[in-house]
MARVEXRO-138487 format. One record per residue: residue number from 1; z, x, y of N, C-alpha, C in turn. Coordinates in nm, 3 decimals, m for minus. Layout:
+-----+---------+---------+---------+---------+---------+---------+---------+---------+---------+
| num |     npz |     npx |     npy |    capz |    capx |    capy |     cpz |     cpx |     cpy |
+-----+---------+---------+---------+---------+---------+---------+---------+---------+---------+
| NUM |       Z |       X |       Y |       Z |       X |       Y |       Z |       X |       Y |
...
+-----+---------+---------+---------+---------+---------+---------+---------+---------+---------+
END
This chain:
+-----+---------+---------+---------+---------+---------+---------+---------+---------+---------+
| num |     npz |     npx |     npy |    capz |    capx |    capy |     cpz |     cpx |     cpy |
+-----+---------+---------+---------+---------+---------+---------+---------+---------+---------+
|   1 |  m6.550 |   2.747 |   7.412 |  m6.443 |   2.763 |   7.305 |  m6.325 |   2.672 |   7.336 |
|   2 |  m6.270 |   2.620 |   7.216 |  m6.168 |   2.534 |   7.237 |  m6.014 |   2.579 |   7.201 |
|   3 |  m5.897 |   2.548 |   7.286 |  m5.749 |   2.648 |   7.275 |  m5.744 |   2.605 |   7.131 |
|   4 |  m5.664 |   2.676 |   7.067 |  m5.659 |   2.648 |   6.941 |  m5.526 |   2.604 |   6.949 |
|   5 |  m5.482 |   2.453 |   6.873 |  m5.379 |   2.361 |   6.823 |  m5.296 |   2.438 |   6.767 |
|   6 |  m5.160 |   2.408 |   6.763 |  m5.057 |   2.459 |   6.677 |  m5.089 |   2.389 |   6.548 |
|   7 |  m5.067 |   2.464 |   6.411 |  m5.100 |   2.383 |   6.294 |  m4.979 |   2.288 |   6.261 |
|   8 |  m4.984 |   2.232 |   6.151 |  m4.832 |   2.125 |   6.119 |  m4.730 |   2.226 |   6.073 |
|   9 |  m4.769 |   2.335 |   6.040 |  m4.677 |   2.460 |   5.987 |  m4.613 |   2.465 |   6.095 |
|  10 |  m4.684 |   2.544 |   6.178 |  m4.641 |   2.618 |   6.309 |  m4.511 |   2.532 |   6.382 |
|  11 |  m4.554 |   2.370 |   6.381 |  m4.491 |   2.299 |   6.459 |  m4.335 |   2.272 |   6.376 |
|  12 |  m4.350 |   2.264 |   6.260 |  m4.200 |   2.296 |   6.197 |  m4.155 |   2.393 |   6.192 |
|  13 |  m4.223 |   2.520 |   6.204 |  m4.176 |   2.660 |   6.220 |  m4.109 |   2.642 |   6.383 |
|  14 |  m4.166 |   2.595 |   6.451 |  m4.110 |   2.583 |   6.599 |  m3.970 |   2.489 |   6.581 |
|  15 |  m3.990 |   2.372 |   6.508 |  m3.845 |   2.313 |   6.512 |  m3.755 |   2.383 |   6.477 |
|  16 |  m3.762 |   2.413 |   6.354 |  m3.650 |   2.510 |   6.286 |  m3.619 |   2.628 |   6.345 |
|  17 |  m3.714 |   2.679 |   6.439 |  m3.690 |   2.814 |   6.546 |  m3.562 |   2.757 |   6.626 |
|  18 |  m3.620 |   2.671 |   6.695 |  m3.505 |   2.591 |   6.784 |  m3.388 |   2.518 |   6.750 |
|  19 |  m3.385 |   2.469 |   6.615 |  m3.269 |   2.425 |   6.602 |  m3.186 |   2.524 |   6.544 |
|  20 |  m3.264 |   2.629 |   6.489 |  m3.125 |   2.738 |   6.476 |  m3.091 |   2.800 |   6.529 |
|  21 |  m3.171 |   2.804 |   6.681 |  m3.147 |   2.885 |   6.802 |  m3.011 |   2.778 |   6.839 |
|  22 |  m3.039 |   2.625 |   6.883 |  m2.925 |   2.569 |   6.938 |  m2.782 |   2.532 |   6.802 |
|  23 |  m2.844 |   2.539 |   6.689 |  m2.690 |   2.571 |   6.639 |  m2.598 |   2.696 |   6.703 |
|  24 |  m2.650 |   2.814 |   6.672 |  m2.634 |   2.936 |   6.724 |  m2.565 |   2.912 |   6.876 |
|  25 |  m2.603 |   2.818 |   6.977 |  m2.582 |   2.839 |   7.127 |  m2.498 |   2.765 |   7.101 |
|  26 |  m2.443 |   2.642 |   7.034 |  m2.364 |   2.552 |   6.997 |  m2.231 |   2.617 |   6.924 |
|  27 |  m2.236 |   2.686 |   6.856 |  m2.106 |   2.751 |   6.805 |  m2.069 |   2.862 |   6.857 |
|  28 |  m2.124 |   2.936 |   6.953 |  m2.105 |   3.036 |   7.023 |  m2.004 |   3.031 |   7.169 |
|  29 |  m2.058 |   2.867 |   7.185 |  m1.966 |   2.818 |   7.329 |  m1.813 |   2.801 |   7.336 |
|  30 |  m1.755 |   2.752 |   7.240 |  m1.617 |   2.784 |   7.225 |  m1.580 |   2.887 |   7.198 |
|  31 |  m1.635 |   2.983 |   7.131 |  m1.577 |   3.092 |   7.142 |  m1.566 |   3.196 |   7.217 |
|  32 |  m1.689 |   3.179 |   7.330 |  m1.681 |   3.237 |   7.457 |  m1.601 |   3.222 |   7.557 |
|  33 |  m1.571 |   3.051 |   7.530 |  m1.454 |   3.001 |   7.642 |  m1.373 |   3.019 |   7.641 |
|  34 |  m1.282 |   3.090 |   7.486 |  m1.165 |   3.093 |   7.471 |  m1.169 |   3.182 |   7.341 |
|  35 |  m1.191 |   3.315 |   7.383 |  m1.194 |   3.408 |   7.329 |  m1.038 |   3.436 |   7.207 |
|  36 |  m0.946 |   3.412 |   7.295 |  m0.811 |   3.459 |   7.258 |  m0.807 |   3.335 |   7.138 |
|  37 |  m0.841 |   3.192 |   7.125 |  m0.837 |   3.080 |   7.002 |  m0.913 |   3.186 |   6.930 |
|  38 |  m1.035 |   3.218 |   6.924 |  m1.131 |   3.262 |   6.843 |  m1.056 |   3.393 |   6.734 |
|  39 |  m1.012 |   3.476 |   6.842 |  m0.928 |   3.577 |   6.799 |  m0.814 |   3.558 |   6.696 |
|  40 |  m0.719 |   3.435 |   6.701 |  m0.645 |   3.404 |   6.646 |  m0.708 |   3.346 |   6.491 |
|  41 |  m0.814 |   3.279 |   6.499 |  m0.927 |   3.252 |   6.366 |  m0.957 |   3.402 |   6.298 |
|  42 |  m1.016 |   3.472 |   6.386 |  m1.074 |   3.605 |   6.312 |  m0.925 |   3.658 |   6.223 |
|  43 |  m0.816 |   3.671 |   6.306 |  m0.684 |   3.724 |   6.229 |  m0.663 |   3.686 |   6.111 |
|  44 |  m0.644 |   3.515 |   6.117 |  m0.602 |   3.434 |   5.995 |  m0.738 |   3.505 |   5.885 |
|  45 |  m0.867 |   3.557 |   5.916 |  m0.896 |   3.543 |   5.767 |  m0.815 |   3.708 |   5.709 |
|  46 |  m0.752 |   3.767 |   5.761 |  m0.701 |   3.893 |   5.683 |  m0.765 |   3.997 |   5.651 |
|  47 |  m0.880 |   4.027 |   5.710 |  m0.948 |   4.099 |   5.660 |  m0.977 |   4.232 |   5.753 |
|  48 |  m0.987 |   4.226 |   5.908 |  m0.939 |   4.343 |   5.952 |  m0.843 |   4.402 |   6.048 |
|  49 |  m0.866 |   4.516 |   6.096 |  m0.744 |   4.561 |   6.166 |  m0.722 |   4.496 |   6.292 |
|  50 |  m0.617 |   4.477 |   6.406 |  m0.604 |   4.432 |   6.506 |  m0.708 |   4.456 |   6.575 |
|  51 |  m0.746 |   4.587 |   6.637 |  m0.859 |   4.642 |   6.671 |  m0.994 |   4.546 |   6.661 |
|  52 |  m1.000 |   4.553 |   6.542 |  m1.130 |   4.522 |   6.546 |  m1.125 |   4.333 |   6.552 |
|  53 |  m1.030 |   4.281 |   6.541 |  m0.996 |   4.133 |   6.546 |  m1.066 |   4.138 |   6.650 |
|  54 |  m0.956 |   4.209 |   6.780 |  m1.012 |   4.197 |   6.929 |  m1.169 |   4.169 |   6.920 |
|  55 |  m1.248 |   4.300 |   6.901 |  m1.379 |   4.333 |   6.917 |  m1.480 |   4.221 |   6.860 |
|  56 |  m1.423 |   4.155 |   6.728 |  m1.515 |   4.057 |   6.670 |  m1.479 |   3.914 |   6.757 |
|  57 |  m1.375 |   3.926 |   6.810 |  m1.358 |   3.798 |   6.888 |  m1.423 |   3.788 |   7.024 |
|  58 |  m1.432 |   3.910 |   7.079 |  m1.509 |   3.925 |   7.190 |  m1.663 |   3.941 |   7.161 |
|  59 |  m1.669 |   4.041 |   7.081 |  m1.865 |   4.046 |   7.093 |  m1.939 |   3.934 |   7.038 |
|  60 |  m1.874 |   3.930 |   6.878 |  m1.952 |   3.831 |   6.784 |  m2.013 |   3.721 |   6.851 |
|  61 |  m1.906 |   3.650 |   6.973 |  m1.958 |   3.505 |   7.011 |  m2.089 |   3.540 |   7.106 |
|  62 |  m2.101 |   3.646 |   7.168 |  m2.217 |   3.700 |   7.262 |  m2.319 |   3.689 |   7.183 |
|  63 |  m2.336 |   3.790 |   7.079 |  m2.416 |   3.814 |   7.004 |  m2.479 |   3.709 |   6.910 |
|  64 |  m2.408 |   3.574 |   6.894 |  m2.452 |   3.451 |   6.848 |  m2.524 |   3.385 |   6.966 |
|  65 |  m2.470 |   3.395 |   7.065 |  m2.523 |   3.328 |   7.185 |  m2.700 |   3.389 |   7.245 |
|  66 |  m2.678 |   3.517 |   7.208 |  m2.787 |   3.579 |   7.275 |  m2.903 |   3.582 |   7.148 |
|  67 |  m2.849 |   3.548 |   7.045 |  m2.946 |   3.527 |   6.885 |  m3.016 |   3.396 |   6.930 |
|  68 |  m2.910 |   3.269 |   6.973 |  m2.967 |   3.149 |   6.988 |  m3.069 |   3.138 |   7.100 |
|  69 |  m3.061 |   3.188 |   7.194 |  m3.148 |   3.180 |   7.352 |  m3.263 |   3.256 |   7.292 |
|  70 |  m3.250 |   3.366 |   7.223 |  m3.420 |   3.408 |   7.165 |  m3.473 |   3.350 |   7.060 |
|  71 |  m3.399 |   3.253 |   6.933 |  m3.455 |   3.176 |   6.878 |  m3.494 |   3.044 |   6.979 |
|  72 |  m3.446 |   2.993 |   7.061 |  m3.453 |   2.885 |   7.128 |  m3.629 |   2.882 |   7.228 |
|  73 |  m3.585 |   3.018 |   7.284 |  m3.699 |   3.029 |   7.389 |  m3.813 |   3.154 |   7.331 |
|  74 |  m3.841 |   3.176 |   7.172 |  m3.951 |   3.221 |   7.097 |  m3.945 |   3.377 |   7.164 |
|  75 |  m3.850 |   3.441 |   7.216 |  m3.853 |   3.562 |   7.242 |  m3.755 |   3.635 |   7.142 |
|  76 |  m3.850 |   3.756 |   7.083 |  m3.774 |   3.843 |   7.007 |  m3.692 |   3.763 |   6.864 |
|  77 |  m3.770 |   3.692 |   6.818 |  m3.722 |   3.563 |   6.748 |  m3.721 |   3.640 |   6.585 |
|  78 |  m3.777 |   3.730 |   6.564 |  m3.774 |   3.780 |   6.456 |  m3.646 |   3.899 |   6.427 |
|  79 |  m3.627 |   3.949 |   6.555 |  m3.528 |   4.018 |   6.543 |  m3.379 |   3.916 |   6.532 |
|  80 |  m3.412 |   3.809 |   6.630 |  m3.287 |   3.730 |   6.623 |  m3.284 |   3.678 |   6.518 |
|  81 |  m3.379 |   3.627 |   6.405 |  m3.348 |   3.588 |   6.264 |  m3.292 |   3.700 |   6.220 |
|  82 |  m3.364 |   3.775 |   6.222 |  m3.281 |   3.928 |   6.112 |  m3.103 |   3.916 |   6.123 |
|  83 |  m3.057 |   3.922 |   6.260 |  m2.915 |   3.919 |   6.323 |  m2.872 |   3.793 |   6.260 |
|  84 |  m2.924 |   3.684 |   6.249 |  m2.869 |   3.567 |   6.227 |  m2.841 |   3.577 |   6.095 |
|  85 |  m2.914 |   3.597 |   6.010 |  m2.952 |   3.610 |   5.878 |  m2.839 |   3.687 |   5.815 |
|  86 |  m2.845 |   3.811 |   5.874 |  m2.723 |   3.927 |   5.830 |  m2.596 |   3.839 |   5.867 |
|  87 |  m2.560 |   3.799 |   5.988 |  m2.431 |   3.728 |   6.003 |  m2.400 |   3.614 |   5.885 |
|  88 |  m2.501 |   3.548 |   5.872 |  m2.502 |   3.404 |   5.754 |  m2.443 |   3.456 |   5.650 |
|  89 |  m2.506 |   3.599 |   5.596 |  m2.489 |   3.660 |   5.448 |  m2.337 |   3.699 |   5.484 |
|  90 |  m2.275 |   3.765 |   5.575 |  m2.124 |   3.790 |   5.584 |  m2.057 |   3.680 |   5.581 |
|  91 |  m2.094 |   3.579 |   5.679 |  m1.982 |   3.422 |   5.653 |  m1.973 |   3.376 |   5.504 |
|  92 |  m2.092 |   3.372 |   5.484 |  m2.089 |   3.332 |   5.326 |  m1.989 |   3.419 |   5.239 |
|  93 |  m1.972 |   3.561 |   5.254 |  m1.936 |   3.614 |   5.190 |  m1.768 |   3.637 |   5.231 |
|  94 |  m1.765 |   3.617 |   5.345 |  m1.605 |   3.623 |   5.392 |  m1.565 |   3.464 |   5.321 |
|  95 |  m1.604 |   3.382 |   5.382 |  m1.585 |   3.246 |   5.320 |  m1.520 |   3.220 |   5.172 |
|  96 |  m1.620 |   3.299 |   5.092 |  m1.621 |   3.262 |   4.945 |  m1.498 |   3.361 |   4.896 |
|  97 |  m1.462 |   3.491 |   4.956 |  m1.411 |   3.585 |   4.933 |  m1.240 |   3.517 |   4.971 |
|  98 |  m1.211 |   3.478 |   5.079 |  m1.126 |   3.411 |   5.096 |  m1.056 |   3.281 |   5.023 |
|  99 |  m1.173 |   3.229 |   4.991 |  m1.196 |   3.137 |   4.885 |  m1.108 |   3.158 |   4.772 |
| 100 |  m1.166 |   3.267 |   4.683 |  m1.110 |   3.359 |   4.596 |  m0.972 |   3.374 |   4.593 |
| 101 |  m0.927 |   3.454 |   4.728 |  m0.798 |   3.515 |   4.747 |  m0.655 |   3.372 |   4.766 |
| 102 |  m0.753 |   3.256 |   4.785 |  m0.666 |   3.155 |   4.804 |  m0.605 |   3.080 |   4.960 |
| 103 |  m0.699 |   3.176 |   5.005 |  m0.666 |   3.139 |   5.139 |  m0.748 |   3.010 |   5.242 |
| 104 |  m0.675 |   2.934 |   5.275 |  m0.758 |   2.834 |   5.345 |  m0.789 |   2.846 |   5.488 |
| 105 |  m0.877 |   2.923 |   5.529 |  m0.902 |   2.956 |   5.692 |  m0.965 |   2.855 |   5.772 |
| 106 |  m0.943 |   2.843 |   5.863 |  m1.030 |   2.752 |   5.955 |  m1.124 |   2.844 |   6.006 |
| 107 |  m1.302 |   2.801 |   5.950 |  m1.389 |   2.877 |   5.951 |  m1.410 |   2.938 |   6.087 |
| 108 |  m1.374 |   2.848 |   6.214 |  m1.408 |   2.892 |   6.318 |  m1.572 |   2.886 |   6.350 |
| 109 |  m1.664 |   2.817 |   6.289 |  m1.769 |   2.789 |   6.320 |  m1.815 |   2.729 |   6.429 |
| 110 |  m1.772 |   2.588 |   6.468 |  m1.795 |   2.515 |   6.565 |  m1.700 |   2.512 |   6.622 |
| 111 |  m1.564 |   2.554 |   6.615 |  m1.454 |   2.498 |   6.667 |  m1.350 |   2.610 |   6.707 |
| 112 |  m1.229 |   2.648 |   6.785 |  m1.196 |   2.716 |   6.801 |  m1.042 |   2.688 |   6.720 |
| 113 |  m1.012 |   2.555 |   6.703 |  m0.914 |   2.526 |   6.618 |  m0.835 |   2.580 |   6.492 |
| 114 |  m0.743 |   2.685 |   6.519 |  m0.694 |   2.762 |   6.377 |  m0.662 |   2.663 |   6.306 |
| 115 |  m0.572 |   2.555 |   6.307 |  m0.525 |   2.467 |   6.220 |  m0.567 |   2.364 |   6.149 |
| 116 |  m0.706 |   2.352 |   6.211 |  m0.825 |   2.272 |   6.108 |  m0.821 |   2.303 |   5.972 |
| 117 |  m0.830 |   2.245 |   5.866 |  m0.825 |   2.282 |   5.733 |  m0.977 |   2.334 |   5.683 |
| 118 |  m1.044 |   2.381 |   5.583 |  m1.117 |   2.427 |   5.563 |  m1.201 |   2.351 |   5.437 |
| 119 |  m1.317 |   2.358 |   5.417 |  m1.376 |   2.302 |   5.315 |  m1.466 |   2.413 |   5.268 |
| 120 |  m1.427 |   2.516 |   5.159 |  m1.525 |   2.638 |   5.115 |  m1.614 |   2.585 |   5.081 |
| 121 |  m1.635 |   2.520 |   4.976 |  m1.756 |   2.445 |   4.924 |  m1.852 |   2.399 |   5.033 |
| 122 |  m1.837 |   2.307 |   5.133 |  m1.935 |   2.250 |   5.239 |  m1.930 |   2.343 |   5.312 |
| 123 |  m1.884 |   2.414 |   5.369 |  m1.893 |   2.561 |   5.461 |  m1.992 |   2.664 |   5.396 |
| 124 |  m1.981 |   2.652 |   5.269 |  m2.097 |   2.760 |   5.196 |  m2.230 |   2.679 |   5.215 |
| 125 |  m2.179 |   2.570 |   5.143 |  m2.342 |   2.509 |   5.148 |  m2.415 |   2.502 |   5.287 |
| 126 |  m2.323 |   2.475 |   5.372 |  m2.370 |   2.478 |   5.536 |  m2.454 |   2.608 |   5.569 |
| 127 |  m2.371 |   2.695 |   5.519 |  m2.397 |   2.829 |   5.606 |  m2.558 |   2.843 |   5.485 |
| 128 |  m2.591 |   2.831 |   5.374 |  m2.667 |   2.844 |   5.294 |  m2.807 |   2.803 |   5.336 |
| 129 |  m2.782 |   2.711 |   5.413 |  m2.894 |   2.629 |   5.466 |  m2.922 |   2.689 |   5.582 |
| 130 |  m2.837 |   2.696 |   5.695 |  m2.854 |   2.782 |   5.768 |  m2.941 |   2.935 |   5.798 |
| 131 |  m2.900 |   3.008 |   5.676 |  m2.932 |   3.129 |   5.646 |  m3.089 |   3.110 |   5.597 |
| 132 |  m3.141 |   2.983 |   5.508 |  m3.232 |   2.954 |   5.473 |  m3.319 |   2.922 |   5.604 |
| 133 |  m3.302 |   2.868 |   5.700 |  m3.347 |   2.886 |   5.824 |  m3.350 |   3.032 |   5.897 |
| 134 |  m3.257 |   3.094 |   5.922 |  m3.317 |   3.225 |   5.919 |  m3.405 |   3.306 |   5.868 |
| 135 |  m3.392 |   3.273 |   5.725 |  m3.511 |   3.367 |   5.673 |  m3.648 |   3.334 |   5.676 |
| 136 |  m3.672 |   3.166 |   5.698 |  m3.765 |   3.134 |   5.701 |  m3.822 |   3.187 |   5.849 |
| 137 |  m3.745 |   3.182 |   5.968 |  m3.820 |   3.244 |   6.091 |  m3.849 |   3.358 |   6.064 |
| 138 |  m3.782 |   3.460 |   5.991 |  m3.783 |   3.611 |   5.965 |  m3.908 |   3.617 |   5.895 |
| 139 |  m3.938 |   3.540 |   5.837 |  m4.026 |   3.625 |   5.705 |  m4.196 |   3.488 |   5.767 |
| 140 |  m4.145 |   3.389 |   5.833 |  m4.272 |   3.289 |   5.870 |  m4.374 |   3.382 |   5.914 |
| 141 |  m4.508 |   3.380 |   5.861 |  m4.621 |   3.444 |   5.946 |  m4.718 |   3.332 |   6.008 |
| 142 |  m4.755 |   3.298 |   6.114 |  m4.853 |   3.211 |   6.179 |  m4.970 |   3.266 |   6.122 |
| 143 |  m5.053 |   3.153 |   6.043 |  m5.201 |   3.201 |   6.001 |  m5.304 |   3.089 |   6.129 |
| 144 |  m5.355 |   3.191 |   6.169 |  m5.472 |   3.119 |   6.233 |  m5.583 |   3.015 |   6.140 |
| 145 |  m5.634 |   2.916 |   6.212 |  m5.694 |   2.830 |   6.139 |  m5.821 |   2.913 |   6.183 |
| 146 |  m5.900 |   2.874 |   6.066 |  m6.046 |   2.942 |   6.114 |  m6.141 |   2.864 |   6.235 |
| 147 |  m6.180 |   2.907 |   6.303 |  m6.294 |   2.861 |   6.421 |  m6.418 |   2.800 |   6.358 |
| 148 |  m6.432 |   2.682 |   6.403 |  m6.537 |   2.576 |   6.365 |  m6.646 |   2.635 |   6.462 |
| 149 |  m6.799 |   2.620 |   6.430 |  m6.888 |   2.681 |   6.477 |  m6.957 |   2.537 |   6.566 |
| 150 |  m7.001 |   2.542 |   6.692 |  m7.015 |   2.496 |   6.757 |  m7.147 |   2.399 |   6.744 |
+-----+---------+---------+---------+---------+---------+---------+---------+---------+---------+
END
């Protein structure tokens, strides 16, 4: 019996899963390295009390990093994809809500520079693509190809 090779769909799935994991690893790196700067960004959103700002700034980047590692290495990828998708829904909601309130807050997605202006429409569109990738990983099911008779 020949070993089964990955189908085209499986290869696309692996590419999306690893790419999504890399995005979250990259996103978390600066926040982990400089939690105080990320705390300033979280505080600028004006949504959380100070105690939760600190907790969010400290723990969220590590959750992002762990999800990124799980996705890159293909371990617990469904759980990681669920967490990533939930985070993306939250990020989109917060970005749109702050836009509605007229606040132009640096998103803190890939930089911990609090003074960097934000583009709400562009950030939301990017986040929708990341959400779509997370949902793809979450709901994708490997379909084994039928075995050929020898």
